[in-house]
C-alpha positions as CSV (number, residue, x, y, z in Angstrom):
1,M,-0.8,-26.9,4.1
2,P,-0.6,-24.4,1.5
3,Q,2.0,-21.9,0.9
4,P,1.4,-18.5,2.0
5,F,0.8,-15.3,-0.1
6,A,2.4,-11.7,0.3
7,S,1.3,-8.4,-0.2
8,I,3.4,-5.1,0.1
9,D,2.2,-1.8,0.5
10,L,4.9,1.1,-0.3
11,G,3.3,4.4,1.1
12,T,5.0,7.4,0.9
13,N,5.9,7.1,4.8
14,T,5.7,3.9,5.3
15,A,6.9,0.7,3.7
16,R,5.3,-2.9,4.6
17,L,5.0,-6.5,4.3
18,L,2.5,-9.0,4.9
19,I,3.0,-12.5,4.5
20,G,-0.3,-14.6,5.7
21,R,-2.6,-17.7,4.4
22,I,-6.3,-16.8,3.5
23,E,-9.1,-18.7,5.8
24,G,-12.3,-18.4,5.3
25,G,-12.0,-14.6,3.9
26,T,-9.7,-13.2,6.1
27,V,-6.1,-13.1,6.4
28,A,-4.2,-15.9,9.3
29,P,-0.9,-13.7,9.1
30,I,2.7,-15.4,9.5
31,H,4.9,-12.5,9.1
32,V,4.6,-8.8,9.2
33,T,7.1,-6.0,8.8
34,R,6.8,-2.6,8.9
35,C,9.8,0.0,7.9
36,I,9.7,4.0,8.1
37,T,11.5,4.9,4.8
38,R,9.5,8.1,4.5
39,L,9.7,8.0,0.2
40,G,7.9,11.4,0.2
41,G,10.7,12.8,2.4
42,G,11.9,15.7,0.1
43,F,9.8,15.2,-2.6
44,T,9.0,18.0,-4.9
45,R,6.6,18.8,-8.0
46,E,10.1,19.0,-10.3
47,R,12.0,16.2,-9.1
48,G,9.7,13.9,-7.8
49,I,11.3,11.3,-5.3
50,A,14.3,12.5,-3.8
51,R,17.1,10.3,-3.9
52,D,17.9,9.5,-0.4
53,A,14.2,8.4,0.0
54,W,14.5,6.4,-2.9
55,Q,17.7,4.4,-1.5
56,R,16.1,4.2,1.9
57,S,12.8,2.5,0.3
58,L,14.9,0.2,-1.8
59,D,16.4,-1.3,1.1
60,A,13.5,-1.9,2.6
61,L,12.0,-3.4,-0.3
62,A,15.4,-5.3,-1.0
63,G,14.9,-6.5,3.2
64,F,11.1,-7.4,2.0
65,S,12.4,-9.6,-1.2
66,D,15.0,-11.9,1.1
67,E,12.0,-12.3,3.5
68,M,9.5,-13.6,0.5
69,A,12.4,-16.2,-0.3
70,R,12.4,-17.4,3.0
71,A,8.6,-17.9,3.9
72,G,8.6,-19.4,-0.4
73,V,5.6,-17.7,-0.8
74,A,3.2,-18.3,-3.7
75,G,2.6,-15.2,-4.9
76,V,2.9,-11.3,-4.1
77,R,1.3,-8.3,-4.7
78,A,2.9,-4.7,-4.4
79,V,1.3,-2.0,-4.8
80,A,2.5,1.9,-4.2
81,T,0.7,4.7,-3.5
82,S,0.8,8.7,-3.5
83,A,4.3,9.1,-3.7
84,V,5.1,6.9,-6.7
85,R,2.0,8.4,-8.8
86,D,2.6,12.0,-8.2
87,A,6.3,11.5,-8.7
88,V,7.7,12.5,-12.0
89,N,10.2,9.8,-11.6
90,G,8.2,7.2,-10.5
91,Q,8.4,4.8,-12.9
92,E,11.8,5.0,-13.5
93,F,11.7,4.3,-9.5
94,C,9.3,1.3,-10.3
95,A,12.1,0.3,-12.7
96,D,14.6,0.3,-10.5
97,V,12.5,-1.7,-7.8
98,L,12.2,-4.2,-10.3
99,A,15.5,-4.9,-11.3
100,R,17.8,-4.4,-8.1
101,T,14.6,-6.8,-5.7
102,G,12.4,-8.9,-8.2
103,I,9.1,-6.3,-7.0
104,R,6.7,-5.4,-9.9
105,L,5.6,-2.4,-8.1
106,E,1.7,-1.8,-9.0
107,V,0.9,2.1,-8.8
108,I,-2.7,2.1,-8.3
109,D,-5.0,5.0,-7.9
110,G,-6.8,6.5,-4.8
111,E,-10.0,5.0,-5.8
112,E,-8.7,1.5,-5.7
113,E,-6.4,2.3,-3.0
114,G,-9.9,3.0,-1.2
115,L,-11.8,0.2,-2.3
116,L,-8.8,-2.3,-1.1
117,T,-8.8,-0.4,2.0
118,L,-12.5,-1.3,2.5
119,R,-12.0,-4.7,1.9
120,G,-9.1,-4.8,4.2
121,V,-10.9,-3.1,7.2
122,L,-13.9,-5.2,7.2
123,S,-12.0,-8.5,7.2
124,G,-10.6,-7.2,10.4
125,L,-13.7,-5.3,12.2
126,S,-16.0,-7.4,14.9
127,R,-19.0,-6.0,13.1
128,T,-19.2,-5.6,9.5
129,H,-23.0,-4.8,8.8
130,G,-24.4,-1.3,8.7
131,D,-23.3,1.7,7.3
132,F,-19.5,2.5,7.4
133,F,-17.4,5.7,6.6
134,V,-13.9,4.6,6.5
135,F,-10.7,6.6,6.3
136,D,-7.3,6.3,5.7
137,V,-4.4,8.7,6.4
138,G,-1.7,8.4,5.1
139,G,1.5,10.4,3.9
140,G,0.9,11.7,0.7
141,S,-3.1,11.4,0.5
142,T,-6.0,10.3,2.5
143,E,-8.7,8.1,0.8
144,Y,-11.9,8.5,2.7
145,T,-15.0,5.7,1.3
146,L,-18.6,5.5,2.5
147,A,-19.9,2.1,2.5
148,Q,-23.3,0.0,3.2
149,A,-21.5,-3.1,4.5
150,A,-19.1,-4.3,2.0
151,S,-20.8,-2.6,-1.1
152,P,-18.6,1.0,-1.5
153,L,-21.2,3.9,-2.1
154,Y,-18.6,6.7,-2.6
155,T,-14.8,6.5,-2.3
156,E,-12.6,9.7,-3.1
157,S,-8.5,10.3,-2.5
158,L,-7.7,13.5,-0.9
159,P,-4.3,15.4,-1.1
160,L,-4.2,15.3,2.6
161,G,-0.8,13.3,4.1
162,V,0.9,13.8,7.1
163,V,4.1,14.0,4.9
164,R,2.6,16.2,2.6
165,L,1.1,18.7,5.5
166,T,4.3,18.4,7.7
167,E,7.1,19.4,4.7
168,G,4.3,21.8,2.7
169,K,2.6,23.9,5.3
170,P,4.5,26.3,7.6
171,D,2.8,25.9,10.6
172,V,-0.5,24.3,12.5
173,P,-3.0,26.9,10.9
174,A,-1.9,26.5,7.6
175,M,-2.8,22.6,7.6
176,E,-6.0,23.2,9.6
177,E,-7.0,25.6,6.8
178,K,-5.7,23.2,4.0
179,I,-7.8,20.1,5.8
180,V,-11.0,22.1,6.0
181,R,-11.1,23.1,3.0
182,E,-10.9,19.4,1.2
183,L,-12.8,18.1,4.1
184,E,-15.7,20.2,3.1
185,G,-15.3,19.6,-0.5
186,L,-15.8,16.2,0.1
187,K,-18.7,16.5,2.4
188,A,-20.4,18.4,-0.3
189,R,-19.3,16.0,-3.0
190,I,-20.8,13.6,-0.9
191,T,-24.1,15.0,-0.4
192,A,-24.5,15.8,-4.1
193,Q,-24.4,12.3,-4.9
194,G,-27.7,12.2,-2.6
195,I,-25.8,9.2,0.0
196,A,-25.2,12.0,2.6
197,A,-28.2,9.7,4.7
198,H,-25.8,7.1,5.2
199,L,-23.5,9.0,7.4
200,P,-25.6,9.7,10.5
201,G,-25.7,6.5,12.3
202,A,-22.6,5.0,10.2
203,T,-19.5,3.9,12.0
204,L,-16.5,5.7,11.7
205,V,-13.3,3.6,11.5
206,G,-9.7,5.1,11.1
207,T,-7.2,2.8,9.5
208,A,-3.4,3.0,9.0
209,G,-0.6,4.9,11.0
210,T,-1.9,7.9,12.3
211,A,-5.2,5.9,14.0
212,T,-3.2,3.1,15.3
213,T,-0.6,5.3,16.8
214,L,-3.4,7.3,18.6
215,A,-4.9,3.8,19.8
216,A,-1.5,2.9,21.1
217,M,-1.1,6.1,22.8
218,S,-4.8,5.6,24.1
219,L,-3.6,2.3,25.1
220,K,-0.1,3.3,26.8
221,M,1.3,0.6,24.7
222,T,5.4,0.1,25.1
223,D,5.0,-2.8,22.9
224,Y,2.7,-2.2,20.3
225,D,-0.1,-5.3,20.4
226,Y,-1.9,-5.0,16.9
227,R,-4.8,-7.5,19.1
228,R,-5.2,-4.8,21.4
229,V,-5.5,-1.8,19.0
230,N,-8.3,-3.4,16.4
231,N,-11.7,-2.2,17.0
232,H,-10.3,0.1,19.9
233,I,-12.7,2.9,20.6
234,L,-11.5,6.2,20.5
235,C,-13.6,8.9,21.2
236,R,-13.2,12.6,19.8
237,D,-12.2,14.5,23.2
238,E,-9.7,11.6,24.1
239,I,-7.9,13.0,20.9
240,R,-8.5,16.2,21.3
241,A,-6.4,15.5,24.6
242,I,-3.5,13.7,22.8
243,F,-3.7,16.3,20.2
244,D,-3.2,19.2,23.2
245,L,-0.6,16.9,24.8
246,L,1.7,16.6,21.9
247,L,1.2,20.0,20.4
248,P,3.5,22.2,22.6
249,L,6.1,19.9,23.1
250,P,9.5,19.4,20.7
251,P,9.4,16.5,18.7
252,S,12.2,14.4,20.7
253,R,9.8,15.1,23.4
254,R,7.1,13.4,22.0
255,L,8.8,10.4,21.7
256,M,8.7,10.1,25.5
257,V,5.0,9.3,25.6
258,P,3.8,5.9,25.4
259,G,2.6,4.7,22.0
260,L,4.1,7.1,19.8
261,E,6.6,5.2,17.2
262,R,10.2,6.8,16.3
263,G,9.8,8.7,12.8
264,R,6.2,9.9,13.6
265,E,7.1,12.1,16.1
266,D,7.1,15.1,13.7
267,L,4.1,13.6,11.4
268,I,1.3,12.8,14.4
269,I,0.1,16.5,14.7
270,A,-0.8,16.5,11.0
271,G,-2.6,13.2,11.1
272,T,-4.7,13.7,14.4
273,L,-5.6,17.1,13.3
274,I,-7.1,15.4,9.9
275,T,-8.6,12.7,12.6
276,L,-10.0,16.0,14.6
277,K,-11.4,17.8,11.8
278,T,-13.0,14.4,9.9
279,L,-14.7,13.5,13.3
280,E,-15.8,17.6,13.5
281,I,-16.8,18.2,9.8
282,F,-18.7,14.5,9.8
283,G,-20.5,14.8,12.7
284,F,-18.8,12.0,14.7
285,D,-17.7,11.6,18.4
286,R,-15.8,8.3,18.5
287,M,-13.9,6.2,15.9
288,T,-13.2,2.4,15.5
289,V,-9.8,1.9,15.1
290,S,-8.8,-1.2,12.4
291,D,-5.2,-2.4,12.2
292,S,-6.3,-3.9,9.2
293,G,-6.4,-1.8,6.1
294,L,-4.8,-1.7,2.5
295,L,-2.4,-4.3,3.1
296,E,-4.7,-6.9,3.9
297,G,-7.1,-6.0,1.3
298,V,-4.1,-6.7,-0.9
299,L,-3.5,-10.1,0.0
300,L,-7.4,-10.6,-0.5
301,S,-6.9,-10.4,-3.7
302,F,-5.5,-13.9,-4.2
303,A,-8.6,-15.4,-2.8
304,P,-10.8,-17.6,-4.8
305,G,-12.7,-15.2,-7.3
306,S,-10.8,-12.0,-6.9
307,G,-9.4,-12.1,-10.2
308,V,-5.6,-11.9,-9.4
């Protein structure tokens, strides 16, 4: 049996490791680890990544390095996204990670992040024909990709992240104003490209922590099961009901809601608001949840012909 490969997604809120094999254009996972490190916590334009967030993420990556050594992976591709690409000390952080863990972080831009996410999402969907509008709510940014089957038509990264909004805005109305402004701008740019006709009838797909958490809450999960979450459909009214349930609760009480993972109790409000406004502004009444996304897309870079 061939050796497995590994992919790492170091995001603004979560660090994730996937060890798996590629079988017929899809990922057969062997091991998955996820740690909420909140790399973007305490981030400032002047100093970049805060030292405690730096250490939390370094510790997680050191653990990932040990896991990969035990698994005997044939190769690893590790990508870093919004927090590292925006940080004035991002290069210093990457150098420290390499020196201490042996992991070489590749800082990818928002467009590549969106395209890799599209590839990962499509590898796990039950239907892959037709038009898709994929969005990936992250800690520091949200990527939107409009695609015709596997062919991307438009991709853009917006400065809408759950950590960025939660720490940077004083209240929900301020978050909402920022989200609406960014999404209206995105809609105008898609229209200007002459491809807005692909939106009506497209499948809206949400991936990453906000979408999977909403699905887990919808399913009232006490133990997360990616097989039940993947391809789960959420309607707009149900997402609104979850938002209305969580909003008045203090973060500690939100953790009593089945499906809400510790570490997301303050961030889920911003993520759900991004999700709701995406549905409303682009005219969708439901979305499909994908447990697959950037992490799987990065691993699929090792597929024959991908050029890694």
